[in-house]
C-alpha positions in Angstrom: 91.1 115.5 104.2 94.7 116.5 104.5 96.6 113.2 103.9 100.0 114.8 104.2 99.1 116.1 107.6 98.0 112.6 108.8 101.0 110.9 107.3 103.4 113.4 108.9 101.7 113.0 112.3 101.7 109.2 112.0 105.4 109.1 111.1 106.2 111.4 114.0 104.2 109.3 116.5 105.2 105.9 115.1 107.5 105.0 118.0 105.1 106.1 120.6 102.2 104.3 119.0 104.4 101.2 118.8 105.2 101.3 122.5 101.5 101.8 123.3 100.4 98.9 121.2 103.2 96.7 122.6 102.0 97.5 126.1 98.5 96.3 125.1 100.0 93.0 123.9 101.8 92.5 127.2 98.9 93.4 129.4 95.6 93.8 127.6 92.8 95.3 129.7 89.9 92.8 130.3 87.4 94.9 128.3 89.8 95.8 125.4 87.6 94.3 122.7 84.7 96.4 123.9 86.8 99.6 124.1 88.2 98.9 120.6 84.7 98.7 119.2 83.7 101.9 120.9 86.8 103.8 119.7 86.3 102.4 116.1 82.7 103.6 116.0 83.7 107.1 117.2 86.4 107.4 114.6 84.1 106.4 111.8 81.5 108.9 112.9 84.1 111.6 112.0 86.0 110.1 109.1 84.4 109.3 105.8 86.4 106.8 103.7 84.9 108.3 100.5 86.7 111.6 101.3 90.0 109.8 101.2 90.3 106.3 99.5 94.1 106.5 100.1 94.1 102.8 100.8 92.7 102.1 97.3 95.4 104.4 95.7 98.4 103.1 97.6 98.0 99.6 98.9 96.7 96.5 97.1 94.7 94.0 99.1 95.5 90.3 99.1 93.0 88.3 97.0 92.0 84.9 98.4 90.6 82.2 96.2 87.1 82.9 97.5 87.6 86.6 96.6 88.7 85.7 93.1 85.8 83.4 92.5 83.2 85.8 93.9 84.6 88.9 92.0 85.1 86.9 88.7 81.5 85.7 88.9 80.3 89.2 89.5 82.3 90.5 86.5 81.1 87.5 84.4 84.7 86.3 83.9 86.4 83.0 84.5 88.6 83.1 87.6 91.7 82.4 85.5 90.8 85.3 83.2 90.2 87.6 86.2 93.6 86.7 87.6 95.3 87.2 84.3 93.7 90.6 83.7 94.0 92.1 87.2 96.4 90.2 89.5 100.0 89.2 89.9 101.8 87.0 92.4 104.0 89.0 94.8 107.2 88.2 96.6 105.3 86.5 99.5 103.4 84.4 96.9 100.2 86.2 97.5 97.8 87.3 94.7 97.6 91.1 94.6 96.7 93.8 92.1 99.0 94.3 89.1 98.7 98.0 89.4 97.7 100.8 91.8 95.6 102.7 92.2 93.0 99.9 92.3 91.4 99.4 89.0 88.0 99.2 90.7 88.3 102.7 92.3 85.9 105.2 90.7 86.6 108.9 90.3 84.2 109.7 93.2 86.2 107.3 95.5 83.5 104.6 95.4 84.3 101.0 94.5 82.8 99.5 91.4 82.8 96.1 93.0 81.9 97.2 96.5 79.3 94.5 97.2 81.8 91.7 96.3 85.0 93.4 97.2 87.9 91.4 98.7 87.8 90.4 102.3 91.0 92.5 103.0 89.1 95.6 101.7 86.0 94.8 103.8 88.1 94.5 107.0 90.5 97.5 106.3 91.8 99.3 108.4 91.2 96.5 110.9 90.3 98.8 113.7 87.3 96.8 114.8 88.8 93.4 115.3 89.1 91.4 118.5 92.6 91.0 120.1 93.8 94.2 118.3 97.3 93.7 119.7 97.8 90.7 117.4 98.2 93.1 114.4 100.5 95.7 116.0 102.9 96.1 113.1 100.1 96.1 110.5 98.3 98.8 112.6 101.4 101.0 112.7 101.7 100.7 108.9 98.1 101.5 108.4 98.3 104.7 110.5 100.6 106.1 107.8 98.2 105.3 105.0 94.8 105.7 106.7 93.7 108.7 108.7 91.0 106.5 110.4 93.7 104.1 111.6 95.8 107.0 113.0 92.8 108.5 114.7 91.9 105.1 116.1 95.3 104.5 117.7 95.3 108.1 119.1 91.8 107.6 120.4 92.5 104.2 121.9 95.6 105.6 123.6 93.7 108.6 125.1 90.9 106.3 126.2 93.2 103.7 128.0 95.6 106.3 129.4 93.0 108.3 131.2 
């Protein structure tokens, strides 16, 4: 997967993608959630996250208290010890990873805590959520990081501008 190509394309099309997504916010089609799901599925038929894992290398997820408890239990650590070892509090007062790439990313791009991974990781890149227009700025950011997010916005735009 050519991440540089995707990043360049995403940056070039950022303004256009922004306008498109803003238009969805102003006047969402009645069946938007259905179309979003369809485009999401098509994108992930083509793109394999294990061939990329750029999100795990470049962006740290937010860890909720539930995430911390679940992962700590899985690792047989006390939540406080898990936090001390892996997390820090960022400028928004969120708990995030101390370092990137993610400590749990294996060399083959798999996740060593996949079955208990944070909610933010499970939902990334957020291309299958309802009312997609509620996360326009996040989606634009994600297109630069994630080839699937870029392909999703491109696909959604093509589908709705037929």
